[in-house]
SELO-237512 format. One record per residue (C-alpha): residue number from 0; residue in three letters; x, y, z. Coordinates in nm, 2 decimals, padded with zeros to 4 digits. Each point is the difference from the previous one (the first is absolute). Layout:
BEGIN
<atom NUM,"ALA",<X,Y,Z>>;
...
// end
This chain:
BEGIN
<atom 0,"MET",<00.00,00.00,00.00>>;
<atom 1,"LYS",<00.14,00.33,-00.10>>;
<atom 2,"LEU",<00.06,00.29,00.25>>;
<atom 3,"SER",<-00.27,00.20,-00.18>>;
<atom 4,"ASP",<-00.25,-00.27,00.06>>;
<atom 5,"LYS",<00.09,-00.02,00.37>>;
<atom 6,"MET",<-00.03,00.38,00.03>>;
<atom 7,"LEU",<-00.34,00.00,-00.17>>;
<atom 8,"PHE",<-00.14,-00.27,00.23>>;
<atom 9,"PHE",<00.15,00.18,00.30>>;
<atom 10,"LEU",<-00.15,00.33,-00.09>>;
<atom 11,"LEU",<-00.34,-00.16,-00.06>>;
<atom 12,"ALA",<00.01,-00.18,00.33>>;
<atom 13,"LEU",<00.11,00.33,00.17>>;
<atom 14,"ALA",<-00.29,00.18,-00.15>>;
<atom 15,"ALA",<-00.24,-00.27,00.11>>;
<atom 16,"ILE",<00.14,00.03,00.36>>;
<atom 17,"ALA",<-00.03,00.38,-00.01>>;
<atom 18,"LEU",<-00.36,-00.01,-00.12>>;
<atom 19,"PRO",<-00.17,-00.05,00.33>>;
<atom 20,"THR",<00.19,00.28,00.16>>;
<atom 21,"LEU",<-00.18,00.25,-00.22>>;
<atom 22,"GLY",<-00.34,-00.07,00.16>>;
<atom 23,"MET",<-00.21,00.08,-00.31>>;
<atom 24,"CYS",<-00.22,-00.30,00.03>>;
<atom 25,"ALA",<-00.11,-00.25,00.25>>;
<atom 26,"PHE",<00.11,-00.28,-00.23>>;
<atom 27,"ASP",<00.36,00.12,-00.05>>;
<atom 28,"LEU",<00.14,-00.28,00.21>>;
<atom 29,"LEU",<-00.19,-00.26,-00.20>>;
<atom 30,"TRP",<00.13,00.15,-00.33>>;
<atom 31,"ALA",<00.35,00.01,00.14>>;
<atom 32,"VAL",<-00.01,-00.37,00.09>>;
<atom 33,"ALA",<-00.15,-00.09,-00.34>>;
<atom 34,"ALA",<00.27,00.21,-00.18>>;
<atom 35,"LEU",<00.28,-00.17,00.20>>;
<atom 36,"GLY",<-00.14,-00.34,-00.09>>;
<atom 37,"VAL",<-00.01,00.09,-00.37>>;
<atom 38,"VAL",<00.35,00.15,00.01>>;
<atom 39,"SER",<00.13,-00.31,00.19>>;
<atom 40,"PHE",<-00.16,-00.24,-00.25>>;
<atom 41,"TRP",<00.16,00.18,-00.30>>;
<atom 42,"ALA",<00.34,00.03,00.17>>;
<atom 43,"VAL",<00.00,-00.37,00.07>>;
<atom 44,"LEU",<-00.11,-00.08,-00.36>>;
<atom 45,"VAL",<00.26,00.22,-00.16>>;
<atom 46,"HIS",<00.27,-00.14,00.23>>;
<atom 47,"ARG",<-00.09,-00.36,-00.08>>;
<atom 48,"ARG",<00.00,00.07,-00.37>>;
<atom 49,"CYS",<00.34,00.18,00.02>>;
<atom 50,"ASN",<00.16,-00.29,00.18>>;
<atom 51,"GLY",<-00.14,-00.26,-00.25>>;
<atom 52,"ARG",<-00.20,-00.19,00.27>>;
<atom 53,"TYR",<-00.32,00.05,-00.22>>;
<atom 54,"ASP",<00.15,-00.21,-00.28>>;
<atom 55,"ARG",<00.10,-00.28,00.25>>;
<atom 56,"GLU",<-00.34,-00.01,00.17>>;
<atom 57,"PHE",<-00.20,00.00,-00.33>>;
<atom 58,"PRO",<00.22,-00.19,-00.25>>;
<atom 59,"GLY",<-00.25,00.02,-00.28>>;
<atom 60,"ARG",<-00.01,00.37,00.00>>;
<atom 61,"SER",<00.27,00.26,-00.08>>;
<atom 62,"SER",<00.04,00.34,00.16>>;
<atom 63,"SER",<00.10,00.14,-00.34>>;
<atom 64,"GLY",<-00.36,-00.01,-00.12>>;
<atom 65,"GLY",<00.06,-00.26,-00.27>>;
<atom 66,"ARG",<00.26,00.21,-00.19>>;
<atom 67,"GLU",<00.28,-00.25,00.01>>;
// end
């Protein structure tokens, strides 16, 4: 995973954590937890694809999208 990917995920997570402190809505904490879940999911998915684990776990599929 590139440094720019890590920085992007970190900034999104930081924004999700800062959201409830603004106090604009009663559901800010719920949205922050949901946003952290989405950011975490995509960070894990990108990390697994960058390390090649996706290809080992699903041998019939290629992370290159079929352009081999």
